[in-house]
C-alpha positions as CSV (number, residue, x, y, z in Angstrom):
1,X,-0.3,-0.3,-0.3
2,X,2.6,2.4,0.8
3,X,4.2,2.2,-2.5
4,X,1.3,3.0,-3.9
5,X,0.9,6.2,-2.3
6,X,4.6,7.2,-3.2
7,X,3.8,6.6,-6.6
8,X,0.5,8.8,-6.4
9,X,2.2,11.5,-4.8
10,X,5.2,11.2,-6.6
11,X,2.1,11.8,-10.0
12,X,0.6,14.2,-8.3
13,X,3.7,16.7,-7.8
14,X,5.4,15.7,-11.3
15,X,1.6,17.4,-12.5
16,X,2.5,19.9,-10.7
17,X,6.1,20.9,-11.2
18,X,7.0,21.1,-15.3
19,X,10.6,21.0,-16.0
20,X,12.0,22.9,-18.5
21,X,14.3,21.0,-21.0
22,X,17.8,20.0,-19.7
23,X,20.4,21.6,-22.3
24,X,21.4,18.8,-23.7
25,X,17.8,17.4,-24.4
26,X,17.8,21.2,-26.0
27,X,20.4,20.5,-28.1
28,X,19.3,17.0,-29.1
29,X,16.0,17.5,-30.1
30,X,17.4,20.8,-32.1
31,X,19.6,18.0,-33.9
32,X,16.5,15.7,-34.8
33,X,14.9,18.9,-36.2
34,X,18.0,19.8,-38.2
35,X,18.4,16.0,-38.9
36,X,14.9,16.0,-40.6
37,X,15.3,19.2,-43.0
38,X,19.1,17.7,-43.8
39,X,17.5,14.6,-44.7
40,X,14.1,15.6,-46.4
41,X,14.7,19.1,-47.4
42,X,14.6,18.6,-51.4
43,X,14.9,22.9,-52.5
44,X,18.2,22.4,-50.2
45,X,21.0,23.8,-53.1
46,X,18.2,26.5,-54.3
47,X,17.3,28.2,-51.4
48,X,20.8,28.2,-50.1
49,X,21.8,30.7,-53.4
50,X,18.4,32.9,-53.2
51,X,17.9,33.3,-49.2
52,X,21.9,32.9,-49.2
53,X,20.7,29.9,-45.9
54,X,22.4,27.1,-45.5
55,X,20.8,24.6,-43.2
56,X,23.8,22.2,-42.4
57,X,25.4,25.4,-41.2
58,X,24.3,24.8,-37.3
59,X,27.0,26.2,-35.0
60,X,25.6,29.5,-34.5
61,X,22.0,27.9,-33.8
62,X,23.9,25.4,-31.6
63,X,25.0,28.4,-29.4
64,X,21.5,30.2,-29.5
65,X,19.9,26.6,-28.4
66,X,23.0,26.1,-25.5
67,X,22.3,29.6,-24.7
68,X,18.8,29.7,-24.8
69,X,16.6,30.3,-20.7
70,X,13.8,28.2,-21.3
71,X,11.3,26.2,-22.6
72,X,10.1,28.9,-24.5
73,X,13.0,30.5,-26.4
74,X,14.1,27.7,-27.0
75,X,11.2,26.7,-29.1
76,X,11.1,30.2,-30.4
77,X,15.0,29.1,-32.1
78,X,13.4,26.4,-33.7
79,X,10.5,28.1,-35.5
80,X,12.7,30.2,-36.2
81,X,15.0,27.9,-38.2
82,X,12.0,26.4,-40.1
83,X,11.1,29.7,-41.1
84,X,14.0,30.4,-42.8
85,X,12.9,28.2,-45.4
86,X,10.5,30.8,-46.5
87,X,8.3,28.0,-47.2
88,X,4.4,27.9,-46.9
89,X,4.7,23.7,-47.0
90,X,6.9,24.2,-43.4
91,X,5.6,25.0,-40.2
92,X,7.1,24.0,-36.7
93,X,4.4,23.8,-33.9
94,X,4.0,23.1,-30.3
95,X,1.4,21.5,-29.5
96,X,0.1,22.9,-25.8
97,X,-3.1,23.3,-24.1
98,X,-1.4,26.7,-22.7
99,X,-3.2,29.8,-23.5
100,X,-3.2,33.4,-22.5
101,X,-4.5,36.8,-23.1
102,X,-4.5,40.3,-22.1
103,X,-7.9,42.0,-19.7
104,X,-7.4,44.7,-23.1
105,X,-8.0,44.7,-26.7
106,X,-6.2,47.0,-29.0
107,X,-7.2,48.1,-32.6
108,X,-5.7,50.4,-35.9
109,X,-7.9,53.2,-36.3
110,X,-5.9,55.6,-38.7
111,X,-2.8,54.2,-37.9
112,X,-2.9,54.5,-35.0
113,X,-3.0,52.3,-32.1
114,X,-5.8,52.5,-29.7
115,X,-7.2,50.9,-26.9
116,X,-10.3,49.4,-27.1
117,X,-11.4,47.4,-24.8
118,X,-10.7,47.2,-21.0
119,X,-11.8,44.5,-18.3
120,X,-12.1,46.2,-15.4
121,X,-12.9,43.6,-13.2
122,X,-9.8,42.4,-14.2
123,X,-7.6,46.3,-14.6
124,X,-9.3,48.7,-12.0
125,X,-9.6,52.1,-13.0
126,X,-8.2,53.9,-9.4
127,X,-4.4,51.6,-10.1
128,X,-5.0,51.7,-14.5
129,X,-5.8,55.2,-15.2
130,X,-5.3,54.6,-19.1
131,X,-8.6,54.7,-21.0
132,X,-10.4,53.4,-24.0
133,X,-9.1,55.3,-26.7
134,X,-5.7,56.1,-25.1
135,X,-3.2,55.7,-27.6
136,X,-0.4,52.1,-27.4
137,X,2.5,54.1,-27.5
138,X,5.2,51.1,-26.9
139,X,5.0,47.5,-25.9
140,X,8.5,46.7,-24.1
141,X,10.3,49.1,-24.8
142,X,9.8,49.1,-29.2
143,X,7.3,51.8,-30.3
144,X,3.7,49.7,-31.0
145,X,4.1,50.7,-34.8
146,X,8.3,49.0,-35.1
147,X,6.1,45.8,-33.1
148,X,3.2,45.5,-36.0
149,X,5.2,45.6,-38.8
150,X,8.0,43.6,-37.4
151,X,5.3,40.4,-36.5
152,X,3.8,41.5,-39.9
153,X,7.1,40.5,-41.4
154,X,7.5,37.4,-39.6
155,X,4.1,36.1,-41.5
156,X,1.2,33.8,-40.0
């Protein structure tokens, strides 16, 4: 009976304490991704000549993978590696039930990013003095317009 309790407790603990990939696991996973392209990506020479992108030059990618601080940064590196092929047939997806949303929304009106919704139950006006119609000027130190252009250039 003690073994069953210990196993159940261990499983419960593991469920609430998700772990990050180790440096070795990230290197192996990225190596697997690169190997799939090395073996199966038919237009390699064409992409190398037209985009000046060599999928076999893994050193800079592996350096970034080794320096990645968490799984999310690692997955962004993987997505960037795949996106560099500029191929509509290739996609990098991470299947997850995670979702996040902001308690406000903004949209572009006459070339300006304006706040058009605020969930005041989560952002009380007394603490968060911005209001509907205010312009969103920057996000994480980047001008809103620059960030929109950057994200638009990345594509869907």
